[in-house]
VEXDREN-207665 format. One record per residue (C-alpha): residue number from 0; residue in three letters; x, y, z. Coordinates in Angstrom, 2 decimals, always signed. Example, Ala and Ser with C-alpha at 12.3 -4.5 7.8 and 13.67 -1.06 7.14 Angstrom:
[0 "ALA" [+12.30 -4.50 +7.80]]
[1 "SER" [+13.67 -1.06 +7.14]]
REM end
This chain:
[0 "MET" [+5.23 +2.42 -3.49]]
[1 "LEU" [+1.69 +1.11 -3.76]]
[2 "ARG" [+0.33 +4.54 -2.84]]
[3 "ILE" [+2.22 +6.11 -5.75]]
[4 "VAL" [+1.05 +3.44 -8.22]]
[5 "ASN" [-2.50 +3.87 -6.93]]
[6 "ARG" [-2.45 +7.62 -7.44]]
[7 "VAL" [-0.92 +7.38 -10.91]]
[8 "LEU" [-3.45 +4.76 -12.05]]
[9 "ILE" [-6.42 +6.67 -10.66]]
[10 "GLY" [-5.17 +9.92 -12.19]]
[11 "PHE" [-4.54 +8.35 -15.59]]
[12 "THR" [-7.88 +6.55 -15.63]]
[13 "GLY" [-9.69 +9.71 -14.58]]
[14 "LEU" [-7.95 +11.77 -17.25]]
[15 "VAL" [-8.80 +9.27 -20.01]]
[16 "LEU" [-12.44 +9.07 -18.90]]
[17 "LEU" [-12.67 +12.86 -18.64]]
[18 "VAL" [-11.27 +13.39 -22.14]]
[19 "LEU" [-13.45 +10.71 -23.74]]
[20 "GLY" [-16.60 +11.73 -21.87]]
[21 "GLY" [-16.01 +15.40 -22.53]]
[22 "SER" [-15.45 +14.78 -26.22]]
[23 "VAL" [-18.64 +12.70 -26.52]]
[24 "LEU" [-20.58 +15.43 -24.73]]
[25 "ALA" [-19.05 +18.18 -26.87]]
[26 "VAL" [-19.78 +16.36 -30.16]]
[27 "GLY" [-23.30 +15.57 -28.95]]
[28 "LEU" [-23.86 +19.27 -28.29]]
[29 "GLY" [-22.80 +20.14 -31.84]]
[30 "VAL" [-19.09 +20.99 -31.55]]
[31 "ARG" [-17.24 +19.96 -34.71]]
[32 "PRO" [-14.45 +17.47 -33.79]]
[33 "PRO" [-11.01 +17.58 -35.45]]
[34 "SER" [-10.52 +15.48 -38.59]]
[35 "TRP" [-8.29 +12.93 -36.79]]
[36 "TRP" [-10.83 +12.20 -34.04]]
[37 "ILE" [-12.40 +8.73 -33.73]]
[38 "TYR" [-15.84 +9.83 -34.98]]
[39 "ASP" [-17.03 +12.66 -37.16]]
[40 "GLY" [-20.28 +14.06 -35.98]]
[41 "ARG" [-23.40 +14.02 -33.92]]
[42 "HIS" [-24.99 +10.97 -35.59]]
[43 "ASP" [-21.80 +8.98 -36.16]]
[44 "VAL" [-21.16 +5.74 -34.25]]
[45 "LEU" [-17.89 +4.76 -32.63]]
[46 "LEU" [-17.72 +1.36 -34.33]]
[47 "SER" [-19.51 +0.74 -37.61]]
[48 "THR" [-20.92 -2.67 -38.51]]
[49 "ALA" [-17.96 -3.35 -40.79]]
[50 "GLU" [-15.46 -2.48 -38.06]]
[51 "ARG" [-17.28 -4.63 -35.49]]
[52 "THR" [-17.45 -7.71 -37.71]]
[53 "LYS" [-14.06 -7.33 -39.44]]
[54 "TRP" [-12.20 -9.92 -37.32]]
[55 "ARG" [-15.14 -12.14 -36.35]]
[56 "ASP" [-14.21 -14.95 -38.79]]
[57 "GLN" [-10.58 -15.12 -37.64]]
[58 "GLY" [-9.84 -18.03 -35.26]]
[59 "TRP" [-7.53 -16.01 -33.02]]
[60 "TRP" [-9.83 -13.03 -32.47]]
[61 "TRP" [-12.16 -14.22 -29.70]]
[62 "PRO" [-9.48 -16.01 -27.64]]
[63 "ALA" [-7.34 -12.84 -27.83]]
[64 "VAL" [-10.26 -10.64 -26.78]]
[65 "ILE" [-11.19 -12.95 -23.90]]
[66 "ALA" [-7.56 -13.22 -22.75]]
[67 "ALA" [-7.10 -9.44 -22.81]]
[68 "LEU" [-10.33 -8.89 -20.86]]
[69 "ALA" [-9.34 -11.59 -18.35]]
[70 "VAL" [-5.97 -9.91 -17.78]]
[71 "LEU" [-7.69 -6.55 -17.31]]
[72 "LEU" [-10.13 -8.10 -14.86]]
[73 "LEU" [-7.34 -9.74 -12.84]]
[74 "LEU" [-5.38 -6.47 -12.73]]
[75 "ALA" [-8.47 -4.57 -11.60]]
[76 "LEU" [-9.18 -7.15 -8.87]]
[77 "TRP" [-5.55 -7.05 -7.70]]
[78 "TRP" [-5.71 -3.26 -7.55]]
[79 "LEU" [-8.98 -3.36 -5.61]]
[80 "VAL" [-7.62 -5.84 -3.06]]
[81 "ALA" [-4.42 -3.83 -2.66]]
[82 "VAL" [-6.35 -0.61 -2.06]]
[83 "VAL" [-8.93 -2.08 +0.32]]
[84 "ARG" [-6.55 -4.18 +2.41]]
[85 "ARG" [-5.14 -2.39 +5.42]]
[86 "ARG" [-1.49 -2.87 +6.08]]
[87 "ARG" [-1.52 -1.32 +9.53]]
[88 "LEU" [-3.43 -2.34 +12.58]]
[89 "ALA" [-5.88 +0.40 +13.57]]
[90 "GLU" [-6.51 -0.75 +17.14]]
[91 "VAL" [-5.36 -3.33 +19.69]]
[92 "LEU" [-7.73 -5.12 +22.05]]
[93 "VAL" [-6.40 -4.77 +25.61]]
[94 "ASP" [-7.57 -7.26 +28.22]]
[95 "THR" [-8.56 -5.24 +31.28]]
[96 "GLY" [-9.09 -8.33 +33.46]]
[97 "ASP" [-12.76 -7.67 +34.23]]
[98 "GLY" [-14.18 -9.56 +31.25]]
[99 "ALA" [-14.54 -6.41 +29.20]]
[100 "GLY" [-11.82 -5.05 +27.00]]
[101 "ALA" [-10.45 -1.72 +26.01]]
[102 "LEU" [-9.29 -0.58 +22.61]]
[103 "LEU" [-5.87 +0.99 +22.22]]
[104 "ARG" [-5.11 +2.95 +19.08]]
[105 "GLY" [-2.53 +1.15 +16.98]]
[106 "LYS" [-0.69 +4.36 +16.16]]
[107 "ALA" [-0.34 +5.15 +19.86]]
[108 "LEU" [+1.26 +1.78 +20.59]]
[109 "GLU" [+3.46 +2.13 +17.51]]
[110 "GLY" [+4.62 +5.57 +18.63]]
[111 "VAL" [+5.46 +4.44 +22.16]]
[112 "LEU" [+7.23 +1.33 +20.94]]
[113 "ALA" [+9.22 +3.33 +18.37]]
[114 "ALA" [+10.18 +5.96 +20.96]]
[115 "GLU" [+11.33 +3.34 +23.47]]
[116 "SER" [+13.22 +1.45 +20.77]]
[117 "ALA" [+14.97 +4.63 +19.63]]
[118 "ARG" [+16.17 +5.25 +23.20]]
[119 "LEU" [+17.97 +1.90 +23.34]]
[120 "ASP" [+21.75 +1.98 +23.47]]
[121 "GLY" [+23.21 +2.21 +19.97]]
[122 "VAL" [+19.93 +2.72 +18.10]]
[123 "GLU" [+19.89 +5.88 +16.02]]
[124 "HIS" [+16.37 +5.55 +14.61]]
[125 "ALA" [+13.42 +3.17 +15.04]]
[126 "ASN" [+10.33 +2.63 +12.95]]
[127 "VAL" [+7.43 +0.39 +14.08]]
[128 "HIS" [+4.30 -0.87 +12.30]]
[129 "LEU" [+1.65 -3.10 +13.85]]
[130 "THR" [+0.06 -5.81 +11.72]]
[131 "GLY" [-2.17 -8.80 +12.35]]
[132 "ARG" [-5.51 -8.83 +14.14]]
[133 "ARG" [-6.50 -6.61 +17.02]]
[134 "SER" [-6.55 -9.55 +19.44]]
[135 "LEU" [-3.26 -10.98 +18.09]]
[136 "PRO" [-1.05 -8.11 +16.94]]
[137 "ALA" [+2.43 -8.46 +15.52]]
[138 "ALA" [+5.11 -5.80 +15.16]]
[139 "ARG" [+7.39 -4.94 +12.27]]
[140 "VAL" [+10.37 -3.08 +13.64]]
[141 "ARG" [+13.16 -1.40 +11.69]]
[142 "LEU" [+16.19 -0.26 +13.60]]
[143 "LEU" [+19.01 +1.91 +12.32]]
[144 "LEU" [+22.04 +1.01 +14.39]]
[145 "ALA" [+25.15 +3.02 +15.12]]
[146 "PRO" [+28.26 +1.64 +13.41]]
[147 "HIS" [+29.84 +0.37 +16.64]]
[148 "VAL" [+26.81 -1.61 +17.91]]
[149 "ASP" [+26.63 -5.40 +17.89]]
[150 "PRO" [+23.33 -6.36 +16.16]]
[151 "GLY" [+22.78 -9.28 +18.55]]
[152 "TYR" [+23.08 -6.95 +21.53]]
[153 "ALA" [+20.63 -4.47 +20.00]]
[154 "LEU" [+18.16 -7.26 +19.21]]
[155 "ARG" [+18.42 -8.61 +22.75]]
[156 "LEU" [+17.78 -5.13 +24.20]]
[157 "LEU" [+14.79 -4.64 +21.91]]
[158 "THR" [+13.30 -7.99 +22.91]]
[159 "VAL" [+13.92 -7.69 +26.65]]
[160 "GLU" [+13.04 -4.03 +27.06]]
[161 "ALA" [+10.89 -2.37 +24.40]]
[162 "LEU" [+8.88 -5.35 +23.11]]
[163 "ALA" [+8.43 -6.80 +26.61]]
[164 "HIS" [+7.18 -3.44 +27.95]]
[165 "ALA" [+4.73 -3.07 +25.05]]
[166 "ARG" [+3.47 -6.63 +25.47]]
[167 "ASP" [+3.04 -6.27 +29.24]]
[168 "SER" [+1.45 -2.82 +29.16]]
[169 "ALA" [-1.10 -3.90 +26.51]]
[170 "GLY" [-1.86 -7.11 +28.40]]
[171 "LEU" [-0.97 -9.31 +25.43]]
[172 "ALA" [+0.00 -12.95 +25.79]]
[173 "ALA" [+2.56 -12.54 +23.01]]
[174 "LEU" [+3.82 -9.85 +20.68]]
[175 "PRO" [+5.70 -11.50 +17.81]]
[176 "ALA" [+8.02 -9.18 +15.96]]
[177 "GLU" [+9.83 -9.10 +12.65]]
[178 "VAL" [+12.94 -7.00 +13.17]]
[179 "ARG" [+15.07 -5.56 +10.40]]
[180 "LEU" [+18.40 -4.14 +11.38]]
[181 "SER" [+20.52 -1.84 +9.27]]
[182 "GLY" [+23.69 -0.01 +10.06]]
[183 "ALA" [+24.11 +3.72 +9.82]]
[184 "LYS" [+26.67 +4.83 +7.28]]
[185 "HIS" [+28.74 +7.79 +8.21]]
[186 "ARG" [+30.96 +9.69 +5.84]]
[187 "ALA" [+34.64 +9.58 +6.44]]
[188 "GLU" [+35.90 +12.90 +7.70]]
[189 "ARG" [+39.33 +14.28 +7.02]]
[190 "VAL" [+41.37 +14.84 +10.12]]
[191 "THR" [+43.93 +17.60 +10.01]]
REM end
């Protein structure tokens, strides 16, 4: 969802800046703008002195301007943090036992953990994401269970088999996991 919002906002901002910048450049080069455009010609200004000072004496003007700019700043900072922050763990630090460590790609561990989880009895599909720090990873697991499977049984299998194997093979002291279970919905079929 955030990726879609990010692309839409970047596209819209780019389009607005392209249109405004292109129009300023075109008018500066001598192209006659349409009559409804925000300024008329090469030596015209965007905001005249009268337009700039029109609301200056009103008591609500400056608080409204400052509030609007503060909201825009907060939205821009939120967007920047959301874009820069990584949601997935890129690598996991594996203790090799000799004092040095090895780095394991996060996607590789996710793929193995998802494949082993999908092979568990009653699991139709598994999706795994690693979060946290590279020395203390955590897993987010989503399992799609067959209709006949007991969720407690599937969770026990995941904990004892797939998560334990991943934890042991990566040499981690612990691998906490947030598991979301959902049941597969099959259509009723007519029997003749």
